[in-house]
C-alpha positions as CSV (number, residue, x, y, z in Angstrom):
1,M,-124.2,101.1,-66.6
2,K,-126.7,101.9,-69.3
3,Q,-127.3,99.0,-71.8
4,L,-125.9,100.1,-75.2
5,S,-128.5,100.3,-78.0
6,V,-129.0,102.3,-81.2
7,N,-131.1,104.8,-79.2
8,V,-128.4,105.3,-76.6
9,L,-125.8,105.9,-79.4
10,K,-128.0,108.3,-81.2
11,E,-128.8,110.2,-78.0
12,A,-125.1,110.5,-77.3
13,S,-124.3,111.6,-80.8
14,K,-126.8,114.4,-80.6
15,K,-125.2,115.6,-77.3
16,L,-121.8,115.5,-79.0
17,F,-123.1,117.4,-82.0
18,F,-122.3,114.8,-84.7
19,A,-124.5,112.7,-87.0
20,I,-124.5,108.9,-87.0
21,D,-126.6,106.7,-89.3
22,E,-128.0,103.2,-88.7
23,T,-125.0,101.4,-90.4
24,E,-122.6,103.3,-88.2
25,C,-124.6,102.6,-85.1
26,Q,-124.6,98.8,-85.8
27,S,-120.9,98.9,-86.4
28,L,-120.3,100.8,-83.3
29,L,-122.5,98.4,-81.3
30,K,-120.4,95.5,-82.5
31,T,-117.2,97.3,-81.6
32,F,-118.4,98.1,-78.1
33,E,-119.6,94.5,-77.7
34,T,-116.1,93.2,-78.5
35,I,-114.5,95.7,-76.1
36,L,-116.9,94.8,-73.3
37,Q,-116.3,91.0,-73.8
38,K,-112.5,91.7,-73.6
39,M,-113.1,93.7,-70.4
40,E,-115.1,90.9,-68.9
41,A,-112.3,88.4,-69.8
42,I,-109.7,90.7,-68.1
43,D,-112.0,90.9,-65.0
44,Q,-111.8,87.1,-64.7
45,L,-108.0,87.0,-64.4
46,A,-106.7,85.7,-61.1
47,G,-105.5,88.5,-58.9
48,I,-107.0,91.3,-61.0
49,K,-109.1,92.6,-58.1
50,T,-106.0,93.2,-56.0
51,A,-103.7,94.5,-58.7
52,L,-102.4,98.0,-58.4
53,P,-103.1,100.4,-61.3
54,M,-100.1,101.0,-63.6
55,V,-98.9,104.4,-64.7
56,H,-96.5,103.0,-67.3
57,P,-96.3,99.5,-68.8
58,L,-92.6,99.2,-67.9
59,D,-91.1,99.5,-64.4
60,V,-89.4,102.8,-65.1
61,K,-88.0,105.1,-62.4
62,L,-87.5,108.7,-63.2
63,S,-84.2,109.7,-61.9
64,K,-84.3,113.4,-62.7
65,L,-87.0,115.9,-63.5
66,R,-86.2,119.3,-64.9
67,S,-86.9,122.3,-62.8
68,D,-89.7,124.5,-63.9
69,I,-88.3,127.9,-64.6
70,V,-90.8,130.8,-65.1
71,K,-89.9,133.1,-67.9
72,D,-91.7,135.5,-70.3
73,V,-94.9,135.6,-68.2
74,L,-97.9,137.3,-69.9
75,S,-100.1,139.6,-67.9
76,P,-103.8,138.7,-67.6
77,D,-104.6,141.8,-69.7
78,D,-102.3,140.6,-72.5
79,V,-103.8,137.1,-72.4
80,L,-107.4,138.3,-72.5
81,R,-106.8,141.1,-75.1
82,N,-107.6,138.9,-78.1
83,A,-110.3,136.8,-76.5
84,H,-113.7,137.0,-78.2
85,D,-115.8,136.7,-75.0
86,V,-114.4,137.4,-71.5
87,V,-116.4,137.2,-68.2
88,A,-114.7,137.8,-64.8
89,N,-111.2,137.4,-66.3
90,Q,-112.1,134.1,-67.9
91,I,-112.3,133.3,-71.6
92,M,-115.8,132.0,-72.4
93,I,-116.0,129.3,-75.1
94,P,-119.1,127.8,-76.8
95,K,-120.4,124.5,-75.4
96,V,-119.4,121.5,-77.4
97,V,-121.3,118.9,-75.4
98,K,-124.8,119.3,-73.9
């Protein structure tokens, strides 16, 4: 993993198209340091390497799921009619991350 630094945060902020000043960088670095320390502490727990990932914090069993019923389907032409930019029946959107 890349070592976090002010330069790494500023590079990431440019790619995400938002500005970040030196004070915000320092605050964010401290926050990340705390998070990483907590992750390292969790990594030291006995049995953590063999634990299965959880989907829900409680042991809940879903007894019944609703059926998906298709109704009021729009045609592709109806969906694409108001789109600003369409290429090969796909709506094109501007990039938000480089």
